[in-house]
C-alpha positions as CSV (number, residue, x, y, z in Angstrom):
1,M,-42.4,16.9,-9.5
2,K,-39.5,19.4,-10.0
3,K,-38.9,19.4,-6.2
4,I,-38.6,15.6,-6.2
5,I,-36.1,15.6,-9.1
6,F,-34.2,18.4,-7.4
7,Y,-33.9,16.6,-4.1
8,F,-33.1,13.3,-5.8
9,S,-30.4,14.9,-7.9
10,F,-29.0,16.6,-4.8
11,A,-28.9,13.3,-2.9
12,V,-27.2,11.5,-5.8
13,I,-24.5,14.2,-6.2
14,S,-23.9,14.3,-2.4
15,F,-23.5,10.5,-2.2
16,G,-21.2,10.6,-5.2
17,F,-19.1,13.3,-3.6
18,Q,-18.8,11.3,-0.4
19,Q,-17.6,8.2,-2.3
20,C,-14.9,10.2,-4.2
21,K,-13.3,11.9,-1.3
22,A,-9.8,10.8,-0.3
23,Q,-9.5,8.1,2.3
24,K,-8.6,8.7,6.0
25,P,-5.5,10.6,6.7
26,L,-2.1,8.9,6.2
27,N,-1.4,6.5,9.0
28,W,2.4,6.4,8.4
29,T,5.1,8.9,9.1
30,K,7.8,10.3,6.8
31,D,10.3,8.1,8.7
32,E,8.3,5.0,7.8
33,L,8.6,5.7,4.0
34,I,11.5,4.3,2.0
35,Q,12.4,6.0,-1.2
36,P,12.3,4.1,-4.5
37,A,15.9,4.9,-5.5
38,A,17.4,3.8,-2.2
39,F,15.2,0.6,-2.2
40,A,16.2,-0.2,-5.8
41,K,19.9,0.0,-4.8
42,T,19.2,-2.4,-1.9
43,I,17.5,-4.9,-4.3
44,E,20.3,-4.6,-6.9
45,S,22.9,-5.2,-4.2
46,N,21.1,-8.4,-3.2
47,K,22.5,-8.0,0.4
48,D,20.6,-7.7,3.6
49,L,17.3,-7.7,1.8
50,P,14.2,-7.0,3.9
51,L,11.1,-9.1,3.7
52,I,9.2,-7.5,0.8
53,Y,5.4,-7.8,0.8
54,C,3.3,-6.9,-2.2
55,I,0.0,-5.9,-0.6
56,G,-1.5,-4.8,-3.9
57,P,-2.8,-6.3,-7.2
58,G,0.4,-7.8,-8.5
59,V,4.1,-8.4,-7.8
60,V,6.4,-6.1,-9.6
61,I,9.5,-6.0,-7.4
62,P,11.9,-8.9,-7.2
63,H,11.9,-11.0,-4.0
64,S,8.4,-9.9,-3.2
65,I,5.9,-12.1,-1.3
66,D,2.6,-11.9,-3.0
67,I,-0.2,-11.3,-0.5
68,G,-2.8,-9.8,-2.8
69,M,-4.9,-6.7,-2.1
70,V,-5.3,-6.4,1.7
71,K,-8.5,-4.4,1.3
72,D,-9.9,-7.9,1.0
73,S,-10.2,-9.4,4.5
74,Q,-8.9,-12.8,3.5
75,N,-5.7,-11.2,2.1
76,L,-5.3,-9.1,5.2
77,Q,-5.6,-12.3,7.2
78,K,-3.0,-13.9,4.9
79,F,-0.6,-11.0,5.6
80,K,-1.3,-11.3,9.3
81,N,-0.6,-15.0,9.2
82,S,2.6,-14.4,7.3
83,I,4.1,-11.9,9.7
84,S,2.6,-13.3,13.0
85,K,5.7,-15.5,13.9
86,L,8.3,-12.9,12.9
87,S,10.3,-11.0,15.4
88,R,8.8,-7.6,15.8
89,D,12.0,-5.9,14.7
90,T,12.2,-7.8,11.4
91,N,13.0,-5.5,8.5
92,I,9.9,-5.4,6.3
93,V,9.0,-3.3,3.3
94,I,5.4,-3.2,2.0
95,Y,4.2,-1.8,-1.3
96,C,1.0,-1.6,-3.4
97,G,1.2,1.0,-6.2
98,C,-2.2,0.5,-7.6
99,C,-3.1,4.2,-7.4
100,P,-2.1,7.4,-5.6
101,F,-1.7,7.0,-1.8
102,D,-4.7,9.3,-1.3
103,H,-7.0,6.7,-2.8
104,C,-5.1,3.4,-2.2
105,P,-7.4,0.9,-0.4
106,D,-4.5,-1.3,0.6
107,V,-1.7,0.7,2.3
108,R,-3.7,1.9,5.3
109,P,-4.9,-1.6,6.4
110,A,-1.4,-3.0,6.0
111,V,0.3,-0.2,8.0
112,A,-2.4,-0.4,10.6
113,L,-1.8,-4.1,11.1
114,L,1.9,-3.7,11.4
115,K,1.5,-1.0,14.0
116,E,-1.2,-3.0,15.8
117,M,1.1,-6.0,16.0
118,K,3.9,-3.7,17.3
119,F,6.4,-4.1,14.4
120,T,9.1,-1.5,14.8
121,N,11.2,-1.9,11.6
122,F,8.8,-1.7,8.7
123,H,8.7,0.7,5.8
124,L,6.2,1.6,3.1
125,L,7.7,2.0,-0.3
126,N,7.0,5.6,-1.3
127,L,4.9,5.3,-4.4
128,P,2.8,8.4,-4.1
129,D,1.4,8.2,-7.7
130,N,1.6,4.5,-8.6
131,I,4.0,1.7,-9.3
132,K,4.2,2.5,-13.0
133,T,5.2,6.2,-12.5
134,D,7.3,5.8,-9.3
135,W,9.1,2.5,-10.0
136,I,8.7,1.0,-13.5
137,S,9.2,4.2,-15.5
138,K,12.4,4.8,-13.5
139,G,13.9,1.5,-14.7
140,Y,14.1,0.0,-11.2
141,P,14.3,-3.8,-10.8
142,Q,11.2,-5.7,-11.9
143,V,10.1,-9.3,-11.8
144,K,10.6,-10.8,-15.3
């Protein structure tokens, strides 16, 4: 009986460890990131704004198009439909901010789709911790 409990406990712990590991490696480059301070200035200037897509749980940044969490296939399809008729050099910024990049279920599918569709002028808002820490607490523009 002790052996069964031991093996069962080992299996449960191993499974839990696999579920808690960080996601796949980052699929974006440093050049594909846009820094919050610079992006906030762009929004405040209200000139030459890119298309801004919120690919996470809720719109925080003004002028954002709310796609919803693209970890859900219907929202990823909604994002694809929204960008499918755009020129491949359209200036696009995407953001989520639900959690640290290491665990975010939304940024990788969105970046992968943009690359798959051959977009050349997109950026991921650099929110390595979350939207609250990296945007809201800094006093950057927010939807009211």
